[in-house]
N, C-alpha and C positions, 0 to 999 in steps of 0.2 A: 292507651287503655281508654276504653270507653264502654259505657252501658247506656242502654235505653230503657226508661222506667214504664213506659207505655202508659197506661191510664192510672196508674198508681200516684199518689201525691208524695210518695217517698221512696227511695231505694235503699233498702236495707242489706242487699247482698254485697259482698266484697270480694275482691280477687287479687292475685299477685303472682309475681314469677320470682323464681330464683335468679341471682346475679348471672346474666348471660355473658357478661364481660370478662368473668373468672375462668379463664380457659382450664387452669390447672384443677379446679373445682370440677368443672364440667367432665373431665376426663374420668372421674370416679363418681360423680354424683349426678352426671347429667343435667337436664333442665327439668324443672319442677314447676308446675302451675298449679294453683291452690285456689279453690272457691269455697267460700262460706255463705251458706244460705241465711237470709236474715230470719229474724224470729216472728214472722207473720203480723207485722205492725204493733208488736209490743215495744213499750217504751224501752230506748236505747238498744234497739236490735240492730241499727247499724253500727254502733259502737262495739257490740259484742262481736258481730262478724269481721270487722276491721281488726280488733285485738286478736281474734283466733287467727286470722291470716299472718298477721305481723308475728305471733308467736310461734307458728308453723314454720314459716320460713325463717326465722332467726334458729330455730333447732335444727333445721336441715343444714342451714349455713355452718353448722358446727360438725358436720358428719365427717368423721375421719376415713381415710381410703379404706381402713380396714373393716368397716362397718359395712354390711350389705345394704342395698337400697330397701328391700323389704324390712329389714330390722329397723333402718332408719326411719321409715314411714310410720311404723307402729311407735317408736320412741317419740316422734314429732306430734302424732295424735294425743298421746298421753300428756305431753308438754303443753299443748294448745289448750287441752280441757282443763 
């Protein structure tokens, strides 16, 4: 995982992936990549994007086999918010 901040003084964006090693989960949940845009240089924007990614991935990791991926994504958006 790497990012390039360009001319910025600070990178506020965050990203993460679902657990690629959990083959049982991947069969029903696939692989999820999450990106949270920073908050335009606002105070603690980097913390906000990291928390959003973490919350989204944790919520998605709780997806039961019976839940559709679109329903899971909606639930995870609400959880991360």
